N, CA, C and O atoms as a GROMACS GRO file, in nm:
protein
  476
    1MET      N    1   0.081  -0.121   0.000
    1MET     CA    2   0.000   0.000   0.000
    1MET      C    3   0.085   0.127   0.000
    1MET      O    4   0.038   0.233  -0.040
    2ALA      N    5   0.209   0.116   0.044
    2ALA     CA    6   0.298   0.232   0.048
    2ALA      C    7   0.324   0.287  -0.091
    2ALA      O    8   0.336   0.409  -0.108
    3THR      N    9   0.333   0.198  -0.193
    3THR     CA   10   0.356   0.243  -0.330
    3THR      C   11   0.239   0.327  -0.378
    3THR      O   12   0.260   0.431  -0.441
    4LEU      N   13   0.116   0.284  -0.349
    4LEU     CA   14  -0.003   0.360  -0.389
    4LEU      C   15  -0.004   0.496  -0.321
    4LEU      O   16  -0.035   0.596  -0.385
    5GLU      N   17   0.028   0.500  -0.191
    5GLU     CA   18   0.032   0.627  -0.120
    5GLU      C   19   0.138   0.718  -0.178
    5GLU      O   20   0.116   0.838  -0.191
    6ARG      N   21   0.253   0.663  -0.215
    6ARG     CA   22   0.363   0.742  -0.273
    6ARG      C   23   0.318   0.803  -0.405
    6ARG      O   24   0.344   0.921  -0.431
    7ARG      N   25   0.251   0.723  -0.488
    7ARG     CA   26   0.203   0.775  -0.617
    7ARG      C   27   0.106   0.889  -0.596
    7ARG      O   28   0.110   0.988  -0.668
    8GLU      N   29   0.018   0.876  -0.498
    8GLU     CA   30  -0.079   0.982  -0.471
    8GLU      C   31  -0.009   1.109  -0.425
    8GLU      O   32  -0.052   1.219  -0.461
    9MET      N   33   0.099   1.098  -0.345
    9MET     CA   34   0.171   1.215  -0.297
    9MET      C   35   0.243   1.286  -0.412
    9MET      O   36   0.256   1.408  -0.410
   10ASP      N   37   0.289   1.211  -0.511
   10ASP     CA   38   0.362   1.268  -0.622
   10ASP      C   39   0.271   1.314  -0.735
   10ASP      O   40   0.319   1.354  -0.841
   11ARG      N   41   0.143   1.310  -0.714
   11ARG     CA   42   0.046   1.346  -0.816
   11ARG      C   43  -0.013   1.482  -0.785
   11ARG      O   44  -0.041   1.514  -0.669
   12LYS      N   45  -0.032   1.563  -0.887
   12LYS     CA   46  -0.091   1.695  -0.868
   12LYS      C   47  -0.176   1.728  -0.989
   12LYS      O   48  -0.133   1.710  -1.103
   13ILE      N   49  -0.296   1.775  -0.965
   13ILE     CA   50  -0.384   1.821  -1.071
   13ILE      C   51  -0.349   1.967  -1.100
   13ILE      O   52  -0.344   2.049  -1.009
   14ILE      N   53  -0.325   1.998  -1.228
   14ILE     CA   54  -0.292   2.137  -1.266
   14ILE      C   55  -0.390   2.183  -1.374
   14ILE      O   56  -0.448   2.102  -1.446
   15SER      N   57  -0.406   2.312  -1.383
   15SER     CA   58  -0.499   2.371  -1.480
   15SER      C   59  -0.430   2.395  -1.613
   15SER      O   60  -0.309   2.418  -1.619
   16VAL      N   61  -0.508   2.391  -1.719
   16VAL     CA   62  -0.461   2.425  -1.852
   16VAL      C   63  -0.527   2.557  -1.890
   16VAL      O   64  -0.650   2.570  -1.883
   17SER      N   65  -0.447   2.656  -1.929
   17SER     CA   66  -0.500   2.788  -1.964
   17SER      C   67  -0.572   2.782  -2.099
   17SER      O   68  -0.558   2.683  -2.172
   18PRO      N   69  -0.649   2.885  -2.132
   18PRO     CA   70  -0.714   2.888  -2.264
   18PRO      C   71  -0.614   2.882  -2.380
   18PRO      O   72  -0.651   2.844  -2.491
   19LYS      N   73  -0.488   2.918  -2.354
   19LYS     CA   74  -0.384   2.911  -2.458
   19LYS      C   75  -0.310   2.777  -2.453
   19LYS      O   76  -0.203   2.764  -2.512
   20ARG      N   77  -0.366   2.676  -2.383
   20ARG     CA   78  -0.308   2.542  -2.370
   20ARG      C   79  -0.179   2.542  -2.290
   20ARG      O   80  -0.096   2.452  -2.308
   21GLN      N   81  -0.159   2.638  -2.203
   21GLN     CA   82  -0.038   2.646  -2.123
   21GLN      C   83  -0.062   2.586  -1.986
   21GLN      O   84  -0.172   2.591  -1.932
   22ILE      N   85   0.045   2.527  -1.930
   22ILE     CA   86   0.039   2.472  -1.796
   22ILE      C   87   0.156   2.527  -1.716
   22ILE      O   88   0.256   2.571  -1.772
   23THR      N   89   0.141   2.524  -1.584
   23THR     CA   90   0.251   2.560  -1.496
   23THR      C   91   0.294   2.433  -1.425
   23THR      O   92   0.215   2.370  -1.356
   24ILE      N   93   0.419   2.397  -1.443
   24ILE     CA   94   0.472   2.276  -1.381
   24ILE      C   95   0.506   2.308  -1.236
   24ILE      O   96   0.581   2.402  -1.210
   25PRO      N   97   0.452   2.232  -1.143
   25PRO     CA   98   0.483   2.259  -1.001
   25PRO      C   99   0.635   2.259  -0.978
   25PRO      O  100   0.707   2.177  -1.034
   26LEU      N  101   0.681   2.352  -0.897
   26LEU     CA  102   0.823   2.370  -0.871
   26LEU      C  103   0.889   2.241  -0.824
   26LEU      O  104   1.001   2.210  -0.863
   27LYS      N  105   0.820   2.166  -0.741
   27LYS     CA  106   0.873   2.039  -0.690
   27LYS      C  107   0.909   1.946  -0.805
   27LYS      O  108   1.017   1.886  -0.805
   28PHE      N  109   0.821   1.933  -0.904
   28PHE     CA  110   0.846   1.846  -1.019
   28PHE      C  111   0.954   1.905  -1.109
   28PHE      O  112   1.038   1.833  -1.160
   29PHE      N  113   0.949   2.037  -1.127
   29PHE     CA  114   1.047   2.107  -1.210
   29PHE      C  115   1.188   2.079  -1.161
   29PHE      O  116   1.277   2.044  -1.239
   30LYS      N  117   1.208   2.095  -1.031
   30LYS     CA  118   1.340   2.072  -0.971
   30LYS      C  119   1.377   1.924  -0.970
   30LYS      O  120   1.492   1.888  -0.995
   31GLN      N  121   1.279   1.839  -0.942
   31GLN     CA  122   1.304   1.696  -0.929
   31GLN      C  123   1.361   1.635  -1.057
   31GLN      O  124   1.448   1.548  -1.050
   32VAL      N  125   1.314   1.681  -1.173
   32VAL     CA  126   1.362   1.624  -1.299
   32VAL      C  127   1.467   1.711  -1.367
   32VAL      O  128   1.520   1.673  -1.471
   33GLY      N  129   1.497   1.828  -1.309
   33GLY     CA  130   1.603   1.913  -1.363
   33GLY      C  131   1.567   1.982  -1.493
   33GLY      O  132   1.648   1.984  -1.586
   34LEU      N  133   1.446   2.038  -1.500
   34LEU     CA  134   1.407   2.110  -1.623
   34LEU      C  135   1.482   2.241  -1.634
   34LEU      O  136   1.515   2.304  -1.534
   35GLY      N  137   1.507   2.283  -1.758
   35GLY     CA  138   1.573   2.410  -1.784
   35GLY      C  139   1.480   2.499  -1.865
   35GLY      O  140   1.358   2.493  -1.849
   36LYS      N  141   1.538   2.583  -1.951
   36LYS     CA  142   1.460   2.677  -2.031
   36LYS      C  143   1.386   2.609  -2.145
   36LYS      O  144   1.286   2.661  -2.194
   37GLN      N  145   1.435   2.492  -2.189
   37GLN     CA  146   1.369   2.418  -2.296
   37GLN      C  147   1.353   2.273  -2.253
   37GLN      O  148   1.434   2.219  -2.178
   38VAL      N  149   1.245   2.212  -2.301
   38VAL     CA  150   1.219   2.072  -2.272
   38VAL      C  151   1.185   2.000  -2.402
   38VAL      O  152   1.156   2.061  -2.504
   39GLU      N  153   1.190   1.870  -2.395
   39GLU     CA  154   1.147   1.786  -2.506
   39GLU      C  155   1.006   1.739  -2.473
   39GLU      O  156   0.979   1.701  -2.359
   40CYS      N  157   0.918   1.741  -2.571
   40CYS     CA  158   0.779   1.704  -2.548
   40CYS      C  159   0.734   1.609  -2.660
   40CYS      O  160   0.757   1.637  -2.777
   41PHE      N  161   0.671   1.498  -2.623
   41PHE     CA  162   0.622   1.403  -2.722
   41PHE      C  163   0.509   1.322  -2.662
   41PHE      O  164   0.486   1.324  -2.541
   42VAL      N  165   0.438   1.249  -2.747
   42VAL     CA  166   0.329   1.164  -2.703
   42VAL      C  167   0.376   1.020  -2.705
   42VAL      O  168   0.434   0.973  -2.803
   43ARG      N  169   0.352   0.949  -2.595
   43ARG     CA  170   0.386   0.806  -2.586
   43ARG      C  171   0.273   0.735  -2.512
   43ARG      O  172   0.237   0.772  -2.401
   44ASP      N  173   0.220   0.633  -2.576
   44ASP     CA  174   0.114   0.552  -2.515
   44ASP      C  175  -0.002   0.637  -2.463
   44ASP      O  176  -0.055   0.611  -2.355
   45GLY      N  177  -0.041   0.737  -2.541
   45GLY     CA  178  -0.156   0.820  -2.505
   45GLY      C  179  -0.130   0.923  -2.397
   45GLY      O  180  -0.224   0.985  -2.347
   46ALA      N  181  -0.004   0.943  -2.359
   46ALA     CA  182   0.031   1.042  -2.257
   46ALA      C  183   0.131   1.142  -2.314
   46ALA      O  184   0.215   1.106  -2.396
   47ILE      N  185   0.121   1.265  -2.270
   47ILE     CA  186   0.218   1.366  -2.309
   47ILE      C  187   0.336   1.356  -2.213
   47ILE      O  188   0.318   1.361  -2.091
   48VAL      N  189   0.456   1.341  -2.268
   48VAL     CA  190   0.577   1.331  -2.188
   48VAL      C  191   0.656   1.460  -2.206
   48VAL      O  192   0.684   1.501  -2.319
   49VAL      N  193   0.690   1.522  -2.097
   49VAL     CA  194   0.774   1.643  -2.097
   49VAL      C  195   0.897   1.608  -2.016
   49VAL      O  196   0.887   1.571  -1.900
   50ARG      N  197   1.015   1.621  -2.080
   50ARG     CA  198   1.137   1.586  -2.008
   50ARG      C  199   1.250   1.680  -2.047
   50ARG      O  200   1.243   1.747  -2.151
   51PRO      N  201   1.355   1.687  -1.963
   51PRO     CA  202   1.468   1.775  -1.994
   51PRO      C  203   1.533   1.733  -2.125
   51PRO      O  204   1.533   1.615  -2.160
   52LEU      N  205   1.587   1.829  -2.195
   52LEU     CA  206   1.664   1.798  -2.315
   52LEU      C  207   1.789   1.723  -2.275
   52LEU      O  208   1.851   1.755  -2.173
   53PRO      N  209   1.827   1.623  -2.352
   53PRO     CA  210   1.951   1.552  -2.320
   53PRO      C  211   2.069   1.650  -2.319
   53PRO      O  212   2.075   1.742  -2.400
   54SER      N  213   2.161   1.630  -2.227
   54SER     CA  214   2.274   1.722  -2.215
   54SER      C  215   2.399   1.669  -2.284
   54SER      O  216   2.510   1.710  -2.250
   55ASP      N  217   2.383   1.578  -2.379
   55ASP     CA  218   2.499   1.521  -2.447
   55ASP      C  219   2.546   1.605  -2.565
   55ASP      O  220   2.618   1.555  -2.652
   56GLU      N  221   2.504   1.731  -2.568
   56GLU     CA  222   2.546   1.816  -2.679
   56GLU      C  223   2.680   1.883  -2.652
   56GLU      O  224   2.725   1.966  -2.732
   57GLY      N  225   2.746   1.847  -2.543
   57GLY     CA  226   2.874   1.906  -2.508
   57GLY      C  227   2.980   1.889  -2.616
   57GLY      O  228   3.052   1.983  -2.647
   58GLU      N  229   2.988   1.769  -2.673
   58GLU     CA  230   3.086   1.745  -2.779
   58GLU      C  231   3.056   1.832  -2.900
   58GLU      O  232   3.148   1.888  -2.961
   59PHE      N  233   2.929   1.844  -2.934
   59PHE     CA  234   2.891   1.929  -3.048
   59PHE      C  235   2.926   2.074  -3.018
   59PHE      O  236   2.970   2.147  -3.107
   60THR      N  237   2.906   2.116  -2.894
   60THR     CA  238   2.934   2.254  -2.856
   60THR      C  239   3.081   2.286  -2.878
   60THR      O  240   3.114   2.391  -2.934
   61VAL      N  241   3.168   2.198  -2.836
   61VAL     CA  242   3.312   2.219  -2.854
   61VAL      C  243   3.347   2.226  -3.002
   61VAL      O  244   3.424   2.313  -3.044
   62GLU      N  245   3.291   2.136  -3.081
   62GLU     CA  246   3.319   2.135  -3.226
   62GLU      C  247   3.267   2.262  -3.293
   62GLU      O  248   3.334   2.318  -3.380
   63ILE      N  249   3.149   2.307  -3.254
   63ILE     CA  250   3.096   2.431  -3.310
   63ILE      C  251   3.190   2.547  -3.278
   63ILE      O  252   3.224   2.626  -3.366
   64LEU      N  253   3.233   2.557  -3.153
   64LEU     CA  254   3.323   2.666  -3.115
   64LEU      C  255   3.456   2.659  -3.189
   64LEU      O  256   3.506   2.761  -3.236
   65ARG      N  257   3.512   2.540  -3.200
   65ARG     CA  258   3.640   2.526  -3.273
   65ARG      C  259   3.625   2.572  -3.416
   65ARG      O  260   3.710   2.644  -3.469
   66ASP      N  261   3.516   2.532  -3.480
   66ASP     CA  262   3.493   2.569  -3.619
   66ASP      C  263   3.477   2.720  -3.634
   66ASP      O  264   3.534   2.779  -3.726
   67LEU      N  265   3.401   2.781  -3.546
   67LEU     CA  266   3.379   2.926  -3.555
   67LEU      C  267   3.506   3.004  -3.529
   67LEU      O  268   3.532   3.105  -3.595
   68VAL      N  269   3.586   2.959  -3.432
   68VAL     CA  270   3.715   3.026  -3.406
   68VAL      C  271   3.806   3.012  -3.527
   68VAL      O  272   3.874   3.107  -3.566
   69ALA      N  273   3.808   2.892  -3.588
   69ALA     CA  274   3.890   2.869  -3.708
   69ALA      C  275   3.846   2.960  -3.823
   69ALA      O  276   3.927   2.996  -3.908
   70GLN      N  277   3.718   2.996  -3.825
   70GLN     CA  278   3.667   3.086  -3.928
   70GLN      C  279   3.697   3.233  -3.897
   70GLN      O  280   3.668   3.321  -3.977
   71GLY      N  281   3.755   3.258  -3.779
   71GLY     CA  282   3.797   3.394  -3.744
   71GLY      C  283   3.698   3.471  -3.659
   71GLY      O  284   3.719   3.590  -3.635
   72TYR      N  285   3.593   3.408  -3.613
   72TYR     CA  286   3.497   3.480  -3.528
   72TYR      C  287   3.555   3.498  -3.389
   72TYR      O  288   3.629   3.413  -3.339
   73GLN      N  289   3.521   3.612  -3.327
   73GLN     CA  290   3.565   3.638  -3.191
   73GLN      C  291   3.469   3.737  -3.126
   73GLN      O  292   3.387   3.800  -3.192
   74GLY      N  293   3.481   3.750  -2.996
   74GLY     CA  294   3.399   3.845  -2.921
   74GLY      C  295   3.250   3.820  -2.937
   74GLY      O  296   3.205   3.706  -2.942
   75GLU      N  297   3.175   3.929  -2.945
   75GLU     CA  298   3.029   3.921  -2.953
   75GLU      C  299   2.983   3.853  -3.081
   75GLU      O  300   2.880   3.786  -3.082
   76GLU      N  301   3.058   3.871  -3.189
   76GLU     CA  302   3.023   3.804  -3.314
   76GLU      C  303   3.032   3.652  -3.299
   76GLU      O  304   2.949   3.579  -3.352
   77LEU      N  305   3.132   3.605  -3.226
   77LEU     CA  306   3.147   3.462  -3.197
   77LEU      C  307   3.028   3.412  -3.116
   77LEU      O  308   2.971   3.307  -3.147
   78VAL      N  309   2.990   3.487  -3.015
   78VAL     CA  310   2.876   3.449  -2.930
   78VAL      C  311   2.749   3.439  -3.013
   78VAL      O  312   2.673   3.343  -2.999
   79ASN      N  313   2.724   3.537  -3.100
   79ASN     CA  314   2.604   3.536  -3.183
   79ASN      C  315   2.603   3.420  -3.282
   79ASN      O  316   2.501   3.352  -3.298
   80LYS      N  317   2.716   3.397  -3.348
   80LYS     CA  318   2.725   3.285  -3.443
   80LYS      C  319   2.709   3.151  -3.371
   80LYS      O  320   2.644   3.060  -3.423
   81PHE      N  321   2.767   3.140  -3.252
   81PHE     CA  322   2.755   3.018  -3.174
   81PHE      C  323   2.608   2.989  -3.141
   81PHE      O  324   2.562   2.876  -3.158
   82ALA      N  325   2.536   3.090  -3.095
   82ALA     CA  326   2.394   3.073  -3.062
   82ALA      C  327   2.315   3.030  -3.186
   82ALA      O  328   2.227   2.944  -3.177
   83GLU      N  329   2.346   3.089  -3.299
   83GLU     CA  330   2.280   3.055  -3.425
   83GLU      C  331   2.307   2.909  -3.464
   83GLU      O  332   2.215   2.835  -3.499
   84GLN      N  333   2.433   2.868  -3.456
   84GLN     CA  334   2.470   2.730  -3.492
   84GLN      C  335   2.409   2.629  -3.395
   84GLN      O  336   2.364   2.522  -3.437
   85LYS      N  337   2.406   2.662  -3.269
   85LYS     CA  338   2.349   2.572  -3.169
   85LYS      C  339   2.199   2.553  -3.192
   85LYS      O  340   2.147   2.443  -3.177
   86ALA      N  341   2.130   2.660  -3.229
   86ALA     CA  342   1.987   2.651  -3.260
   86ALA      C  343   1.964   2.562  -3.382
   86ALA      O  344   1.870   2.482  -3.385
   87ARG      N  345   2.049   2.576  -3.483
   87ARG     CA  346   2.039   2.491  -3.601
   87ARG      C  347   2.061   2.345  -3.565
   87ARG      O  348   1.993   2.256  -3.617
   88LEU      N  349   2.155   2.320  -3.477
   88LEU     CA  350   2.184   2.184  -3.434
   88LEU      C  351   2.062   2.123  -3.364
   88LEU      O  352   2.024   2.009  -3.392
   89ARG      N  353   2.000   2.199  -3.274
   89ARG     CA  354   1.880   2.149  -3.205
   89ARG      C  355   1.769   2.118  -3.305
   89ARG      O  356   1.701   2.016  -3.293
   90THR      N  357   1.751   2.206  -3.403
   90THR     CA  358   1.648   2.183  -3.505
   90THR      C  359   1.677   2.056  -3.583
   90THR      O  360   1.588   1.975  -3.608
   91ALA      N  361   1.802   2.038  -3.623
   91ALA     CA  362   1.840   1.919  -3.700
   91ALA      C  363   1.821   1.792  -3.618
   91ALA      O  364   1.771   1.692  -3.670
   92ILE      N  365   1.861   1.795  -3.492
   92ILE     CA  366   1.844   1.678  -3.406
   92ILE      C  367   1.695   1.648  -3.388
   92ILE      O  368   1.655   1.531  -3.390
   93GLY      N  369   1.615   1.750  -3.371
   93GLY     CA  370   1.470   1.732  -3.358
   93GLY      C  371   1.411   1.666  -3.481
   93GLY      O  372   1.328   1.576  -3.470
   94ARG      N  373   1.453   1.712  -3.598
   94ARG     CA  374   1.404   1.652  -3.724
   94ARG      C  375   1.447   1.506  -3.735
   94ARG      O  376   1.369   1.422  -3.778
   95MET      N  377   1.571   1.478  -3.697
   95MET     CA  378   1.619   1.340  -3.703
   95MET      C  379   1.540   1.250  -3.607
   95MET      O  380   1.509   1.136  -3.640
   96MET      N  381   1.509   1.301  -3.489
   96MET     CA  382   1.432   1.223  -3.392
   96MET      C  383   1.290   1.198  -3.443
   96MET      O  384   1.237   1.089  -3.427
   97ASP      N  385   1.230   1.301  -3.503
   97ASP     CA  386   1.097   1.284  -3.561
   97ASP      C  387   1.098   1.179  -3.671
   97ASP      O  388   1.009   1.094  -3.678
   98GLU      N  389   1.200   1.184  -3.756
   98GLU     CA  390   1.213   1.088  -3.864
   98GLU      C  391   1.231   0.946  -3.808
   98GLU      O  392   1.172   0.851  -3.858
   99ALA      N  393   1.313   0.933  -3.706
   99ALA     CA  394   1.334   0.801  -3.644
   99ALA      C  395   1.204   0.748  -3.584
   99ALA      O  396   1.175   0.629  -3.595
  100ASP      N  397   1.126   0.836  -3.521
  100ASP     CA  398   0.996   0.795  -3.465
  100ASP      C  399   0.903   0.747  -3.576
  100ASP      O  400   0.833   0.647  -3.559
  101GLU      N  401   0.901   0.820  -3.689
  101GLU     CA  402   0.815   0.781  -3.802
  101GLU      C  403   0.858   0.646  -3.858
  101GLU      O  404   0.773   0.564  -3.892
  102ILE      N  405   0.987   0.624  -3.868
  102ILE     CA  406   1.038   0.497  -3.921
  102ILE      C  407   1.003   0.383  -3.825
  102ILE      O  408   0.957   0.277  -3.868
  103SER      N  409   1.025   0.405  -3.696
  103SER     CA  410   1.000   0.298  -3.598
  103SER      C  411   0.851   0.267  -3.585
  103SER      O  412   0.815   0.154  -3.551
  104SER      N  413   0.765   0.364  -3.612
  104SER     CA  414   0.621   0.339  -3.602
  104SER      C  415   0.562   0.287  -3.734
  104SER      O  416   0.444   0.254  -3.740
  105GLY      N  417   0.645   0.281  -3.839
  105GLY     CA  418   0.599   0.229  -3.968
  105GLY      C  419   0.533   0.334  -4.056
  105GLY      O  420   0.483   0.301  -4.164
  106LYS      N  421   0.532   0.459  -4.014
  106LYS     CA  422   0.473   0.566  -4.094
  106LYS      C  423   0.563   0.607  -4.210
  106LYS      O  424   0.518   0.672  -4.305
  107ARG      N  425   0.689   0.569  -4.203
  107ARG     CA  426   0.786   0.607  -4.304
  107ARG      C  427   0.884   0.492  -4.323
  107ARG      O  428   0.920   0.423  -4.228
  108LYS      N  429   0.926   0.473  -4.447
  108LYS     CA  430   1.022   0.366  -4.476
  108LYS      C  431   1.163   0.417  -4.451
  108LYS      O  432   1.199   0.527  -4.494
  109GLY      N  433   1.241   0.337  -4.382
  109GLY     CA  434   1.379   0.372  -4.354
  109GLY      C  435   1.473   0.292  -4.442
  109GLY      O  436   1.430   0.203  -4.515
  110ALA      N  437   1.600   0.322  -4.434
  110ALA     CA  438   1.702   0.251  -4.511
  110ALA      C  439   1.721   0.112  -4.450
  110ALA      O  440   1.715   0.094  -4.329
  111SER      N  441   1.745   0.014  -4.538
  111SER     CA  442   1.774  -0.120  -4.491
  111SER      C  443   1.925  -0.138  -4.478
  111SER      O  444   2.002  -0.051  -4.520
  112LEU      N  445   1.967  -0.250  -4.420
  112LEU     CA  446   2.110  -0.275  -4.407
  112LEU      C  447   2.177  -0.284  -4.544
  112LEU      O  448   2.290  -0.238  -4.561
  113SER      N  449   2.107  -0.342  -4.642
  113SER     CA  450   2.167  -0.351  -4.776
  113SER      C  451   2.175  -0.214  -4.842
  113SER      O  452   2.264  -0.190  -4.925
  114ASP      N  453   2.084  -0.122  -4.808
  114ASP     CA  454   2.094   0.015  -4.859
  114ASP      C  455   2.221   0.081  -4.807
  114ASP      O  456   2.287   0.156  -4.879
  115ILE      N  457   2.255   0.052  -4.684
  115ILE     CA  458   2.370   0.117  -4.620
  115ILE      C  459   2.501   0.048  -4.655
  115ILE      O  460   2.599   0.114  -4.689
  116PHE      N  461   2.502  -0.086  -4.648
  116PHE     CA  462   2.627  -0.160  -4.664
  116PHE      C  463   2.640  -0.230  -4.800
  116PHE      O  464   2.743  -0.292  -4.826
  117GLY      N  465   2.541  -0.220  -4.885
  117GLY     CA  466   2.545  -0.288  -5.014
  117GLY      C  467   2.487  -0.428  -5.004
  117GLY      O  468   2.445  -0.471  -4.897
  118LYS      N  469   2.484  -0.496  -5.114
  118LYS     CA  470   2.419  -0.629  -5.120
  118LYS      C  471   2.501  -0.739  -5.055
  118LYS      O  472   2.446  -0.842  -5.018
  119GLU      N  473   2.631  -0.720  -5.041
  119GLU     CA  474   2.716  -0.825  -4.985
  119GLU      C  475   2.714  -0.827  -4.837
  119GLU      O  476   2.781  -0.911  -4.776
   0.00000   0.00000   0.00000
């Protein structure tokens, strides 16, 4: 019975505004480590909101190296970096959407022979 009580304690009813906006309770916000942006998708009839993966560190370093090599510095470097990082997020989002479509059968993906040839 303790599990049921725990689930009830971690549950909160929240309102949805006329603009479809919600306010995530601070307790939940902190518990899962949400930042300024989140990933949102539907799974098994439920809306899932979770922190963006933080594995973009390697990409961040590569973006900065490339921009420095191109001669950017100071505020111009900062602006170009923000622009490139936004493009990266968009590209990753598109790739994830495509992967979801392929895995759900809505879209045909490449086969092993497409990638590695017939042998």
